[in-house]
C-alpha positions as CSV (number, residue, x, y, z in Angstrom):
1,M,-131.7,-112.7,142.1
2,S,-128.7,-114.7,141.1
3,E,-126.6,-115.6,143.2
4,Y,-124.0,-114.6,140.7
5,P,-123.6,-111.6,138.8
6,I,-124.9,-110.9,135.3
7,L,-121.6,-108.7,134.1
8,A,-118.3,-108.9,136.1
9,A,-115.3,-106.9,135.3
10,E,-112.3,-107.6,136.6
11,D,-108.9,-106.7,136.9
12,L,-109.2,-104.0,133.9
13,R,-106.1,-102.5,132.6
14,V,-106.5,-100.3,129.3
15,Q,-103.1,-98.3,128.4
16,F,-102.7,-96.3,125.3
17,G,-98.8,-95.8,124.8
18,E,-97.6,-94.7,128.4
19,S,-101.3,-93.4,129.5
20,V,-103.5,-95.0,131.6
21,I,-106.8,-94.6,131.4
22,L,-108.3,-97.4,133.1
23,S,-106.3,-99.1,136.0
24,D,-107.0,-102.5,137.7
25,L,-110.3,-101.7,138.0
26,S,-112.8,-104.0,138.8
27,L,-117.2,-104.0,139.3
28,S,-120.3,-106.3,139.3
29,L,-123.8,-105.9,137.6
30,N,-126.7,-108.0,139.5
31,A,-129.9,-109.0,137.4
32,G,-132.0,-106.2,137.5
33,E,-129.9,-103.3,139.4
34,I,-129.3,-100.0,138.0
35,V,-125.9,-99.3,138.9
36,G,-124.4,-95.6,137.9
37,I,-120.9,-94.9,137.4
38,I,-119.8,-91.0,138.0
39,G,-116.7,-89.3,138.2
40,P,-114.6,-86.3,137.2
41,N,-114.0,-85.6,133.0
42,G,-111.2,-87.7,132.3
43,C,-111.4,-90.4,135.0
44,G,-111.9,-93.3,132.6
45,K,-116.0,-93.7,132.6
46,T,-116.4,-93.8,128.9
47,T,-113.6,-95.9,128.1
48,L,-114.8,-98.2,130.7
49,L,-118.1,-98.6,128.4
50,N,-116.1,-99.1,125.9
51,T,-114.3,-101.4,127.1
52,I,-117.4,-103.6,128.6
53,S,-119.6,-103.7,124.9
54,G,-116.0,-104.4,123.0
55,F,-115.0,-101.2,121.2
56,L,-111.9,-101.7,123.2
57,K,-110.2,-104.8,124.2
58,P,-108.0,-104.3,127.5
59,S,-104.3,-104.7,128.0
60,Y,-105.0,-106.9,131.2
61,G,-108.1,-108.1,132.9
62,R,-110.9,-110.4,131.7
63,V,-115.2,-109.4,130.9
64,F,-117.5,-111.9,132.2
65,V,-121.0,-112.0,131.0
66,D,-123.4,-115.3,132.9
67,R,-119.8,-116.3,134.1
68,K,-118.9,-116.6,130.8
69,D,-115.5,-115.0,129.9
70,V,-116.1,-112.7,126.7
71,T,-112.9,-110.7,126.6
72,D,-111.8,-112.2,123.0
73,M,-115.5,-111.8,121.4
74,E,-115.8,-109.0,119.0
75,S,-118.4,-105.8,119.6
76,Y,-120.4,-106.7,117.1
77,M,-121.6,-110.2,119.2
78,R,-121.4,-108.9,122.0
79,A,-124.1,-106.3,121.0
80,R,-126.1,-109.2,119.1
81,K,-126.3,-111.6,122.1
82,F,-126.5,-109.9,125.4
83,I,-125.3,-105.9,125.3
84,G,-127.7,-103.4,124.2
85,R,-125.8,-100.1,124.1
86,S,-126.8,-95.6,124.1
87,F,-124.1,-93.4,123.2
88,Q,-123.9,-89.4,124.3
89,N,-125.1,-88.3,120.7
90,V,-128.4,-89.9,120.5
91,G,-128.0,-93.1,117.6
92,I,-132.0,-92.4,115.9
93,F,-132.4,-92.4,112.2
94,R,-133.8,-88.5,111.9
95,E,-134.3,-88.6,108.9
96,L,-136.7,-91.6,108.7
97,T,-140.1,-91.2,111.2
98,V,-140.7,-92.5,114.5
99,E,-142.4,-95.4,113.7
100,E,-139.5,-96.6,110.7
101,N,-136.9,-95.7,113.5
102,L,-139.3,-99.0,115.8
103,M,-139.6,-101.1,112.9
104,M,-136.0,-101.8,111.9
105,A,-135.5,-102.5,115.4
106,I,-138.9,-104.5,116.0
107,E,-137.7,-106.5,112.4
108,R,-134.9,-107.8,114.1
109,E,-135.0,-108.3,117.7
110,K,-138.7,-110.4,116.9
111,E,-137.1,-111.8,113.9
112,F,-139.9,-110.5,111.3
113,P,-139.8,-112.7,108.3
114,W,-138.8,-111.2,105.4
115,Y,-141.9,-110.6,103.9
116,W,-143.7,-109.5,106.7
117,N,-144.5,-106.0,105.4
118,F,-147.3,-108.4,102.9
119,S,-148.5,-110.1,105.0
120,K,-151.7,-108.7,107.4
121,K,-150.7,-110.2,110.6
122,Y,-147.9,-109.1,111.0
123,Q,-148.6,-105.5,109.8
124,K,-151.4,-105.9,112.7
125,R,-148.3,-107.9,115.6
126,M,-145.5,-104.7,114.1
127,D,-148.9,-102.0,114.7
128,R,-149.7,-103.1,118.0
129,I,-146.1,-103.3,119.6
130,I,-144.9,-99.5,118.3
131,D,-148.2,-98.2,119.3
132,E,-148.0,-99.8,122.7
133,V,-143.8,-98.5,123.5
134,L,-145.0,-95.4,122.2
135,T,-147.9,-95.2,124.6
136,E,-145.6,-95.8,127.3
137,V,-143.3,-93.0,126.5
138,D,-146.0,-90.3,125.6
139,L,-144.8,-90.1,121.7
140,Y,-147.8,-92.0,120.1
141,R,-148.5,-88.8,118.7
142,H,-145.3,-88.5,117.0
143,K,-145.7,-91.7,115.4
144,K,-146.0,-90.9,112.0
145,S,-143.4,-87.4,112.6
146,Q,-140.0,-87.8,111.3
147,A,-137.5,-88.2,114.2
148,G,-135.4,-84.9,113.3
149,I,-139.0,-82.5,114.6
150,L,-138.6,-84.3,118.5
151,S,-136.7,-82.5,121.0
152,G,-133.1,-83.8,122.8
153,G,-135.5,-85.2,125.5
154,Q,-137.8,-87.5,123.0
155,L,-135.4,-88.7,121.3
156,R,-133.9,-90.4,124.3
157,L,-137.0,-91.7,125.4
158,L,-137.2,-92.7,121.7
159,E,-133.7,-94.4,122.2
160,L,-134.9,-96.2,125.7
161,V,-137.6,-97.6,123.7
162,R,-135.3,-98.9,121.5
163,L,-133.5,-100.1,123.8
164,K,-136.1,-102.0,125.5
165,L,-137.4,-103.8,122.2
166,S,-133.5,-104.9,121.8
167,N,-134.3,-107.1,124.9
168,K,-130.8,-107.5,125.9
169,P,-129.9,-108.6,129.6
170,I,-127.2,-105.9,129.7
171,L,-128.0,-102.2,128.9
172,L,-125.1,-99.3,128.9
173,I,-126.8,-95.5,129.2
174,D,-123.3,-93.1,128.2
175,E,-125.0,-89.3,129.4
176,P,-129.1,-90.2,128.7
177,T,-130.0,-86.4,130.2
178,A,-127.4,-84.4,127.8
179,G,-129.5,-81.9,125.7
180,V,-132.4,-83.5,127.8
181,A,-135.2,-80.1,129.1
182,P,-135.7,-80.6,132.8
183,I,-139.3,-81.4,132.0
184,L,-138.6,-84.3,130.8
185,R,-136.0,-85.5,132.6
186,Q,-138.3,-87.4,135.4
187,Q,-140.6,-89.6,132.6
188,L,-136.6,-90.6,131.4
189,G,-136.0,-91.2,134.9
190,K,-138.6,-93.7,135.2
191,T,-138.7,-95.4,132.1
192,I,-135.0,-95.9,132.4
193,Q,-136.1,-98.1,136.3
194,K,-139.1,-99.8,134.5
195,L,-136.5,-101.2,131.9
196,A,-134.8,-103.0,135.2
197,K,-138.2,-103.3,137.5
198,D,-140.5,-104.3,134.3
199,H,-138.7,-105.5,131.8
200,G,-135.5,-107.3,133.7
201,Q,-132.8,-105.3,132.3
202,S,-129.6,-104.5,134.0
203,I,-128.3,-101.0,134.3
204,I,-124.8,-99.3,133.7
205,I,-125.3,-95.4,133.7
206,V,-123.0,-92.9,133.1
207,E,-124.3,-89.7,133.8
208,H,-122.3,-86.2,135.7
209,D,-126.6,-84.8,136.8
210,L,-126.0,-86.8,140.5
211,K,-129.6,-85.4,141.5
212,F,-131.4,-87.4,138.2
213,L,-128.9,-90.2,138.7
214,F,-129.3,-90.7,142.1
215,D,-132.5,-91.3,142.4
216,I,-133.3,-94.2,139.6
217,I,-129.9,-96.1,140.6
218,D,-129.5,-99.4,143.3
219,R,-126.0,-98.2,143.7
220,V,-123.4,-96.0,142.5
221,I,-119.8,-96.0,141.3
222,V,-117.4,-93.1,142.0
223,M,-113.7,-93.4,139.7
224,V,-110.9,-91.4,139.9
225,E,-108.3,-91.8,137.6
226,G,-109.1,-95.0,135.8
227,Q,-110.0,-96.6,139.5
228,V,-113.0,-97.1,141.6
229,Y,-112.6,-95.2,144.4
230,M,-115.6,-96.1,146.1
231,E,-118.9,-97.5,145.8
232,G,-121.9,-97.7,147.9
233,K,-126.0,-97.1,148.1
234,P,-127.1,-93.7,146.8
235,E,-128.0,-92.1,150.5
236,E,-124.4,-93.3,151.5
237,I,-122.3,-92.0,148.8
238,K,-123.9,-89.0,148.9
239,S,-123.4,-87.7,152.7
240,D,-119.8,-89.2,152.2
241,K,-117.6,-86.4,153.0
242,R,-114.9,-88.0,150.4
243,L,-117.6,-87.2,147.1
244,Q,-117.2,-84.0,147.8
245,E,-113.6,-83.4,147.7
246,V,-113.6,-85.7,144.2
247,Y,-115.7,-83.0,142.5
248,F,-114.8,-79.8,144.3
249,G,-111.3,-81.1,145.9
250,K,-110.5,-80.5,149.7
């Protein structure tokens, strides 16, 4: 593991008029680490992800990736260089097939030439990559299916496959279990863990399902009113009475 974090946010403040959404918030993410962000609704979790990925500019504070200050870098440049992102609403093209959704990601990230579809060599390479990643998440039988017929959990798995193919060192995942049936949550969790452990990607997850989250993360950060309220190992935070107070009051 690197001596310094792959991602660091320092003293972030995000304010809209009189409303302060993030207040002097700092956090770090180490290479290959999975960090969970939890907290009550409205505490600023999604705003934090938007600030890290560049959709929002902080009123104060800085964001560093691999020790480089990226605070003023546009969101599309961060996405192109080092940040993969999934949102609460699944970002899959439902009218396209599962295969076509992956083709677009592979063309871009693997730098296939424009003529790849006319080359047997590149066609075979494309097929091999798609077959491997779909088999890994048990979606191979849906390769030629329209993505819109997939269940909520299968769509999330397909989205994670695209994040894997993006090969970005940092992934921001927002509410991965939203719309996912319990039967697929375990597979979803294993897939996220493989992104970190097998593919070396560093992950921040915002999630409401604490049981799901605590089973897969290395560290948890609890946010309250735009600030880091507490952080630590999942087993430490789980047994801390302050966590109960955050969600249920004293």
